[in-house]
C-alpha positions in Angstrom: 7.5 -4.3 6.2 8.5 -6.3 3.3 11.2 -4.7 1.0 11.4 -5.3 -2.6 14.7 -4.8 -4.5 14.1 -2.8 -7.8 16.1 -3.7 -10.8 18.0 -1.2 -12.9 15.3 -1.1 -15.4 12.8 -0.4 -12.6 14.8 2.4 -11.3 15.2 4.0 -14.7 11.6 3.7 -15.4 10.6 5.4 -12.1 13.1 8.1 -12.7 11.7 8.6 -16.1 8.1 8.9 -14.6 9.4 11.4 -12.0 11.0 13.4 -14.7 7.8 13.6 -16.9 5.6 14.5 -13.9 8.3 17.1 -12.9 8.0 18.7 -16.4 4.1 18.5 -16.4 3.9 20.2 -13.0 6.6 23.0 -14.0 4.7 23.7 -17.3 1.3 23.6 -15.4 0.2 20.7 -17.7 -2.6 18.3 -16.0 -1.9 14.9 -16.6 -4.8 12.4 -16.5 -3.2 9.6 -14.5 -6.0 7.2 -14.0 -4.2 4.6 -12.4 -6.0 1.7 -10.6 -6.1 1.6 -6.8 -3.9 -1.4 -6.8 -1.1 1.0 -8.1 -1.7 4.4 -6.5 -2.6 3.1 -2.9 1.1 2.0 -2.2 2.4 5.1 -3.8 0.6 7.2 -1.1 1.2 4.8 1.7 -1.9 2.9 1.9 -2.5 -0.8 1.6 -4.3 -2.2 -1.3 -7.3 -4.5 -0.6 -8.6 -7.4 -2.3 -11.2 -5.4 -4.1 -8.4 -3.2 -5.5 -7.2 -6.5 -7.0 -10.7 -7.6 -8.3 -10.8 -4.4 -10.4 -7.7 -5.3 -12.1 -8.0 -9.3 -12.3 -11.1 -10.8 -11.0 -10.2 -14.3 -11.9 -6.9 -14.1 -10.1 -8.6 -12.5 -7.1 -11.2 -15.4 -7.1 -8.5 -18.1 -7.4 -6.7 -16.6 -4.5 -9.8 -16.4 -2.4 -10.5 -20.1 -3.3 -7.0 -21.0 -2.1 -7.4 -19.0 1.1 -10.9 -20.1 1.8 -11.5 -23.4 0.0 -15.0 -24.4 -1.0 -16.2 -27.1 1.3 -16.7 -29.6 -1.7 -12.8 -29.6 -2.1 -12.3 -31.1 1.3 -8.9 -30.0 1.6 -7.4 -31.3 4.8 -3.7 -32.2 3.9 -1.1 -31.2 1.4 -1.7 -34.0 -0.9 -5.3 -33.0 -1.3 -4.2 -29.5 -1.8 -2.0 -30.5 -4.6 -4.4 -32.7 -6.0 -7.1 -29.9 -6.3 -4.4 -27.3 -7.4 -2.2 -29.2 -9.6 -0.7 -26.4 -11.5 -0.2 -24.3 -8.6 3.6 -23.3 -8.5 5.2 -20.9 -6.0 8.7 -19.4 -5.6 10.4 -18.1 -2.5 13.3 -15.8 -3.1 15.7 -14.3 -0.6 19.2 -13.1 -0.7 20.6 -16.6 0.4 18.0 -19.2 -1.2 15.8 -19.5 -4.0 13.2 -22.4 -3.9 10.5 -23.1 -6.3 7.9 -25.8 -5.8 
């Protein structure tokens, strides 16, 4: 399981949301939290799916799908061809010890 370190601002925002929800519950006020499944599924311990991403950003979901399962006409069989098809694709890997950007 992947662990993500939250920033101080993230923690403050989570705390504020918790306080807001707590006040609503104590006051018996129903809050219409119409969150997309990409947000609420992890909060209840479920894994989001590609379909959940489709609802938020269909273009990003299609782009990711094309990278994972490239169309046959792209004929991607090595890293040079991949970089030719996706020249603007950048990625960053962060860990405690190393930060690498390509």
